[in-house]
Structure formats: C-alpha cells, structure tokens
VOTIMAR-131056 format. One record per residue (C-alpha): residue number from 1; residue in three letters; chain; x, y, z. Coordinates in nm, 3 decimals. Each point is the difference from the previous one (the first is absolute). Layout:
+------+------+-------+---------+---------+---------+
! resi ! resn ! chain !       X !       Y !       Z !
+------+------+-------+---------+---------+---------+
!  NUM !  ALA !     A !       X !       Y !       Z !
...
+------+------+-------+---------+---------+---------+
//
This chain:
+------+------+-------+---------+---------+---------+
! resi ! resn ! chain !       X !       Y !       Z !
+------+------+-------+---------+---------+---------+
!    1 !  MET !     A !  22.822 !   8.604 !  12.467 !
!    2 !  ASN !     A !  -0.292 !   0.163 !  -0.009 !
!    3 !  GLU !     A !  -0.286 !  -0.054 !   0.210 !
!    4 !  ARG !     A !  -0.271 !  -0.144 !  -0.273 !
!    5 !  ASN !     A !   0.282 !  -0.273 !  -0.081 !
!    6 !  ARG !     A !   0.065 !  -0.074 !   0.384 !
!    7 !  PRO !     A !  -0.145 !  -0.393 !   0.093 !
!    8 !  LEU !     A !  -0.259 !   0.010 !   0.240 !
!    9 !  PRO !     A !   0.091 !  -0.140 !   0.360 !
!   10 !  LEU !     A !  -0.111 !  -0.366 !   0.031 !
!   11 !  HIS !     A !  -0.276 !   0.055 !   0.235 !
!   12 !  ASP !     A !  -0.171 !   0.238 !  -0.241 !
!   13 !  VAL !     A !   0.016 !  -0.262 !  -0.267 !
!   14 !  PHE !     A !  -0.127 !  -0.262 !   0.250 !
!   15 !  ASP !     A !  -0.283 !   0.261 !   0.076 !
!   16 !  ILE !     A !  -0.093 !   0.018 !  -0.389 !
!   17 !  VAL !     A !   0.013 !  -0.370 !  -0.098 !
!   18 !  GLU !     A !  -0.222 !  -0.054 !   0.308 !
!   19 !  ARG !     A !  -0.250 !   0.283 !  -0.067 !
!   20 !  ARG !     A !  -0.033 !  -0.191 !  -0.367 !
!   21 !  ARG !     A !  -0.066 !  -0.333 !   0.139 !
!   22 !  ARG !     A !  -0.247 !   0.166 !   0.238 !
!   23 !  GLN !     A !  -0.171 !   0.175 !  -0.284 !
!   24 !  ARG !     A !   0.005 !  -0.386 !  -0.224 !
!   25 !  ALA !     A !  -0.151 !  -0.178 !   0.284 !
!   26 !  ARG !     A !  -0.318 !   0.251 !   0.010 !
!   27 !  VAL !     A !  -0.028 !  -0.033 !  -0.375 !
!   28 !  ARG !     A !  -0.028 !  -0.327 !   0.007 !
!   29 !  ALA !     A !  -0.226 !   0.018 !   0.319 !
!   30 !  VAL !     A !  -0.263 !   0.185 !  -0.190 !
!   31 !  ALA !     A !   0.032 !  -0.167 !  -0.332 !
!   32 !  GLY !     A !  -0.017 !  -0.355 !   0.113 !
!   33 !  PRO !     A !  -0.348 !   0.027 !   0.133 !
!   34 !  ALA !     A !  -0.105 !   0.230 !  -0.258 !
!   35 !  ALA !     A !   0.142 !  -0.245 !  -0.276 !
!   36 !  ALA !     A !  -0.188 !  -0.297 !   0.152 !
!   37 !  VAL !     A !  -0.333 !   0.144 !   0.007 !
!   38 !  GLY !     A !   0.041 !   0.125 !  -0.341 !
!   39 !  ALA !     A !   0.084 !  -0.330 !  -0.094 !
!   40 !  ALA !     A !  -0.319 !  -0.155 !   0.196 !
!   41 !  GLY !     A !  -0.192 !   0.244 !  -0.144 !
!   42 !  MET !     A !   0.116 !  -0.131 !  -0.356 !
!   43 !  ALA !     A !  -0.033 !  -0.327 !   0.099 !
!   44 !  GLY !     A !  -0.357 !   0.045 !   0.102 !
!   45 !  VAL !     A !  -0.091 !   0.162 !  -0.341 !
!   46 !  ILE !     A !   0.128 !  -0.321 !  -0.174 !
!   47 !  VAL !     A !  -0.193 !  -0.191 !   0.227 !
!   48 !  LEU !     A !  -0.335 !   0.199 !  -0.074 !
!   49 !  ALA !     A !   0.073 !   0.027 !  -0.366 !
!   50 !  LEU !     A !   0.037 !  -0.341 !   0.025 !
!   51 !  GLN !     A !  -0.325 !  -0.101 !   0.148 !
!   52 !  THR !     A !  -0.195 !   0.205 !  -0.219 !
!   53 !  ALA !     A !   0.157 !  -0.118 !  -0.323 !
!   54 !  PRO !     A !  -0.261 !  -0.137 !  -0.243 !
!   55 !  ASP !     A !   0.142 !  -0.332 !  -0.014 !
!   56 !  GLN !     A !  -0.057 !   0.017 !   0.423 !
!   57 !  VAL !     A !  -0.341 !   0.114 !   0.036 !
!   58 !  ASP !     A !  -0.266 !  -0.215 !   0.190 !
!   59 !  PRO !     A !  -0.229 !  -0.107 !  -0.228 !
!   60 !  ALA !     A !  -0.258 !   0.062 !   0.247 !
!   61 !  ALA !     A !   0.089 !   0.322 !   0.031 !
!   62 !  THR !     A !  -0.106 !   0.075 !  -0.390 !
!   63 !  PRO !     A !  -0.301 !   0.143 !  -0.105 !
!   64 !  PRO !     A !  -0.240 !  -0.268 !  -0.129 !
!   65 !  GLY !     A !   0.019 !  -0.030 !  -0.383 !
!   66 !  PRO !     A !  -0.305 !  -0.037 !  -0.235 !
!   67 !  SER !     A !  -0.196 !  -0.327 !   0.033 !
!   68 !  ALA !     A !   0.131 !  -0.292 !  -0.270 !
!   69 !  ALA !     A !  -0.372 !   0.017 !  -0.092 !
!   70 !  LEU !     A !   0.023 !   0.343 !  -0.126 !
!   71 !  ILE !     A !   0.330 !  -0.069 !  -0.195 !
!   72 !  SER !     A !  -0.070 !  -0.176 !  -0.348 !
!   73 !  SER !     A !   0.234 !  -0.005 !  -0.329 !
!   74 !  THR !     A !  -0.349 !   0.036 !  -0.179 !
!   75 !  PRO !     A !  -0.225 !   0.244 !   0.002 !
!   76 !  PRO !     A !  -0.364 !  -0.112 !   0.115 !
!   77 !  ALA !     A !  -0.204 !  -0.103 !  -0.295 !
!   78 !  VAL !     A !  -0.230 !   0.237 !  -0.107 !
!   79 !  GLN !     A !  -0.396 !  -0.132 !  -0.048 !
!   80 !  PRO !     A !  -0.125 !   0.150 !  -0.334 !
!   81 !  ALA !     A !  -0.328 !   0.176 !   0.058 !
!   82 !  GLN !     A !  -0.266 !  -0.231 !  -0.093 !
!   83 !  PRO !     A !  -0.278 !   0.159 !  -0.224 !
!   84 !  ALA !     A !  -0.322 !   0.012 !   0.178 !
!   85 !  SER !     A !  -0.276 !  -0.260 !  -0.095 !
!   86 !  PRO !     A !  -0.214 !   0.125 !  -0.288 !
!   87 !  PRO !     A !  -0.380 !  -0.061 !   0.064 !
!   88 !  PRO !     A !  -0.156 !  -0.304 !  -0.122 !
!   89 !  PHE !     A !  -0.235 !  -0.005 !  -0.278 !
!   90 !  ASP !     A !  -0.362 !   0.021 !   0.061 !
!   91 !  PRO !     A !  -0.155 !  -0.325 !  -0.010 !
!   92 !  ASP !     A !  -0.297 !   0.113 !  -0.204 !
!   93 !  ASP !     A !   0.231 !   0.124 !  -0.264 !
!   94 !  LEU !     A !   0.139 !  -0.358 !  -0.060 !
!   95 !  ARG !     A !  -0.264 !  -0.153 !  -0.175 !
!   96 !  PRO !     A !   0.010 !  -0.139 !  -0.373 !
!   97 !  GLY !     A !  -0.230 !   0.272 !  -0.199 !
!   98 !  TYR !     A !   0.193 !   0.289 !   0.195 !
!   99 !  LEU !     A !   0.187 !   0.118 !  -0.304 !
!  100 !  SER !     A !  -0.275 !  -0.013 !  -0.219 !
!  101 !  GLU !     A !  -0.219 !   0.184 !   0.281 !
!  102 !  VAL !     A !   0.284 !   0.282 !  -0.013 !
!  103 !  ALA !     A !  -0.041 !   0.010 !  -0.359 !
!  104 !  SER !     A !  -0.313 !   0.054 !  -0.045 !
!  105 !  GLY !     A !  -0.037 !   0.265 !   0.226 !
!  106 !  VAL !     A !   0.098 !   0.218 !  -0.351 !
!  107 !  SER !     A !  -0.412 !  -0.005 !  -0.036 !
!  108 !  GLY !     A !  -0.046 !   0.159 !   0.316 !
!  109 !  LEU !     A !   0.185 !   0.313 !  -0.075 !
!  110 !  ALA !     A !  -0.166 !   0.302 !   0.003 !
!  111 !  GLU !     A !   0.189 !   0.183 !  -0.254 !
!  112 !  ASP !     A !   0.071 !  -0.085 !  -0.380 !
!  113 !  ALA !     A !   0.358 !   0.142 !   0.025 !
!  114 !  ASP !     A !   0.084 !  -0.257 !   0.245 !
!  115 !  ARG !     A !  -0.166 !  -0.309 !  -0.147 !
!  116 !  ALA !     A !   0.215 !   0.096 !  -0.316 !
!  117 !  ARG !     A !   0.329 !   0.050 !   0.213 !
!  118 !  ILE !     A !  -0.028 !  -0.349 !   0.117 !
!  119 !  GLY !     A !  -0.075 !  -0.117 !  -0.317 !
!  120 !  GLU !     A !   0.311 !   0.168 !  -0.147 !
!  121 !  GLN !     A !   0.217 !  -0.105 !   0.300 !
!  122 !  ALA !     A !  -0.071 !  -0.359 !   0.008 !
!  123 !  THR !     A !   0.041 !  -0.010 !  -0.391 !
!  124 !  ALA !     A !   0.345 !   0.170 !   0.039 !
!  125 !  ILE !     A !   0.057 !  -0.257 !   0.316 !
!  126 !  GLU !     A !  -0.085 !  -0.311 !  -0.238 !
!  127 !  ARG !     A !   0.270 !   0.096 !  -0.205 !
!  128 !  ALA !     A !   0.299 !   0.099 !   0.203 !
!  129 !  TRP !     A !  -0.063 !  -0.183 !   0.316 !
!  130 !  GLY !     A !  -0.099 !  -0.317 !  -0.160 !
!  131 !  LEU !     A !  -0.347 !  -0.042 !   0.195 !
!  132 !  GLU !     A !  -0.292 !  -0.123 !  -0.133 !
!  133 !  PHE !     A !  -0.260 !   0.304 !  -0.083 !
!  134 !  TYR !     A !  -0.285 !  -0.177 !   0.180 !
!  135 !  PRO !     A !   0.018 !   0.003 !   0.315 !
!  136 !  GLU !     A !   0.354 !   0.058 !   0.098 !
!  137 !  ALA !     A !   0.071 !   0.275 !  -0.214 !
!  138 !  LYS !     A !  -0.322 !   0.168 !   0.072 !
!  139 !  ALA !     A !  -0.027 !  -0.109 !   0.352 !
!  140 !  VAL !     A !   0.381 !   0.222 !   0.057 !
!  141 !  ALA !     A !  -0.111 !   0.291 !  -0.154 !
!  142 !  MET !     A !  -0.345 !   0.014 !   0.218 !
!  143 !  LYS !     A !   0.220 !  -0.060 !   0.319 !
!  144 !  ALA !     A !   0.239 !   0.267 !  -0.116 !
!  145 !  LEU !     A !  -0.270 !   0.228 !  -0.059 !
!  146 !  THR !     A !  -0.185 !  -0.050 !   0.342 !
!  147 !  THR !     A !   0.306 !   0.026 !   0.188 !
!  148 !  GLY !     A !   0.166 !   0.288 !  -0.179 !
!  149 !  THR !     A !   0.297 !  -0.194 !  -0.117 !
!  150 !  PRO !     A !   0.201 !   0.127 !  -0.319 !
!  151 !  LEU !     A !   0.119 !  -0.231 !  -0.221 !
!  152 !  VAL !     A !   0.246 !  -0.067 !  -0.299 !
!  153 !  VAL !     A !  -0.228 !  -0.179 !  -0.231 !
!  154 !  ASP !     A !   0.187 !   0.036 !  -0.314 !
!  155 !  ASP !     A !   0.325 !  -0.140 !   0.140 !
!  156 !  PRO !     A !   0.080 !  -0.332 !   0.157 !
!  157 !  SER !     A !   0.185 !   0.219 !   0.279 !
!  158 !  GLY !     A !  -0.348 !   0.091 !   0.128 !
!  159 !  ALA !     A !  -0.066 !  -0.386 !   0.100 !
!  160 !  ASP !     A !   0.353 !  -0.074 !   0.150 !
!  161 !  ALA !     A !  -0.152 !   0.358 !   0.226 !
!  162 !  LEU !     A !  -0.288 !  -0.184 !   0.144 !
!  163 !  VAL !     A !   0.182 !  -0.338 !   0.022 !
!  164 !  ASN !     A !   0.295 !   0.175 !   0.217 !
!  165 !  GLY !     A !  -0.259 !   0.167 !   0.193 !
!  166 !  PHE !     A !  -0.163 !  -0.289 !   0.103 !
!  167 !  GLU !     A !   0.325 !  -0.173 !   0.156 !
!  168 !  ARG !     A !   0.118 !   0.346 !   0.120 !
!  169 !  ALA !     A !  -0.340 !  -0.017 !   0.202 !
!  170 !  GLY !     A !   0.154 !  -0.318 !   0.168 !
!  171 !  TYR !     A !  -0.241 !  -0.257 !  -0.182 !
!  172 !  THR !     A !   0.163 !  -0.301 !  -0.079 !
!  173 !  GLU !     A !   0.029 !  -0.284 !  -0.297 !
!  174 !  GLN !     A !  -0.282 !  -0.167 !   0.196 !
!  175 !  ASP !     A !  -0.195 !   0.259 !   0.018 !
!  176 !  ALA !     A !  -0.019 !   0.014 !  -0.381 !
!  177 !  ALA !     A !  -0.027 !  -0.332 !  -0.058 !
!  178 !  GLU !     A !  -0.355 !   0.006 !   0.278 !
!  179 !  LEU !     A !  -0.106 !   0.278 !  -0.228 !
!  180 !  ALA !     A !   0.082 !  -0.155 !  -0.318 !
!  181 !  ALA !     A !  -0.222 !  -0.318 !   0.092 !
!  182 !  ALA !     A !  -0.293 !   0.152 !   0.139 !
!  183 !  TRP !     A !  -0.020 !   0.293 !  -0.291 !
!  184 !  GLY !     A !   0.101 !  -0.295 !  -0.305 !
!  185 !  THR !     A !   0.304 !   0.206 !  -0.112 !
!  186 !  ASP !     A !   0.381 !  -0.002 !  -0.005 !
!  187 !  GLU !     A !   0.173 !   0.104 !   0.285 !
!  188 !  ARG !     A !   0.180 !   0.332 !  -0.192 !
!  189 !  THR !     A !  -0.390 !   0.099 !  -0.061 !
!  190 !  ALA !     A !  -0.104 !  -0.034 !   0.370 !
!  191 !  LYS !     A !   0.290 !   0.182 !   0.101 !
!  192 !  ILE !     A !  -0.088 !   0.298 !  -0.200 !
!  193 !  VAL !     A !  -0.347 !  -0.019 !   0.099 !
!  194 !  GLY !     A !   0.062 !  -0.081 !   0.346 !
!  195 !  VAL !     A !   0.243 !   0.327 !   0.088 !
!  196 !  LEU !     A !  -0.311 !   0.195 !  -0.165 !
!  197 !  LEU !     A !  -0.247 !  -0.193 !   0.228 !
!  198 !  ALA !     A !   0.241 !   0.095 !   0.296 !
!  199 !  GLN !     A !  -0.017 !   0.359 !  -0.073 !
!  200 !  ALA !     A !  -0.368 !  -0.008 !  -0.008 !
!  201 !  ASP !     A !  -0.004 !  -0.189 !   0.350 !
+------+------+-------+---------+---------+---------+
//
C-alpha cells in the first residue's frame, strides 16, 4: 500500500472534523447578524413604501387643489358687446314741417348744377324707392348733398342701404316711429332721412 492510499490516523481525522465544525460556526456567526440586518433593512423599505403609497397619503399633507368655484363644467357666458347709444336727434329737427323746409332749401343753392342735380336725384328716388317727390325725395337728395353722402338713386338697394345704416347706428324701431310721427311720414322714410340727419350732426 502506497503512502497516498494509507488511511489517516484517527486523531488527524478528528482534527479535520473539528476544524470544519469551527469554520461552519464562524460562518454562521457572521452570516446570521448580516442576514438579520438585511431582513430589517428590507422590512424598513417595505414599511416606507407602504407609508408613501398614494392611497395612504395624509390628505392634510397634499397641496390644496383649485377652488371649487374655479372649476366649472361650462365656460362663463360671454356678454356680447353692447353698441354705443346713438346720439339723440335735435328736438329742433323734430317738427312737422322739417322735411318741407329741407326740400325747399334747393332754392337757396348757389349753383345751378346743384339745383339740377337735386331735381334729377329726387325724380330717380321717387321712381326707384317709392318716395313722394315732394317733400320726401327732394329732402333726401338735399340731405345727401349737404352731408356728402353718395346715393344709389336708380335702384331700391340705395334705400335699403340707408335703412340698414339707421339700424347699424343703433337707432331702434321706436326712434323711427317717433321721427315718422313728428314729420308726418312713414317709418321707412323716417329711417332714410334720419340716418342722413345723424350724419349731418
């Protein structure tokens, strides 16, 4: 039997067993506390995670949200811009003979060309717009001349443009009725003359 296969003496075997036992004991002594610390650390992480979970957050610690008064399912109503109130008509112009006075002003024009122009326009207005030649049509032609307002006298659209201008200026049906009553005419004619009068003012 060679030396390599010879069995160890009994006391050598005991020494080897004892050394391995002590080595395992040392490993357990070091690994045990480390494992305990690791477990405690993991437990702390879990507790911290639970404490900061969204459903566990203290409501008092959350930042305040927007006021309920500021939260609305419908946008606030936008108030339409109110047109400025038109200037009132001069009471001196609201007299029964006003249209006749304006129409008669043709005789006071210095230029023959202007007088002829007024006559031509009044004739066209009578035909296209349906106004009486005197005093309504001549009053309209005279007011347009003195205010520098261009007229479409040979088409009803010219009258419609003045009627719409009266309404866009902010005057109402009541205003037209008051003018018509004062001048002894219809409300459409009152609007046509009224807007020219407003431009003159």
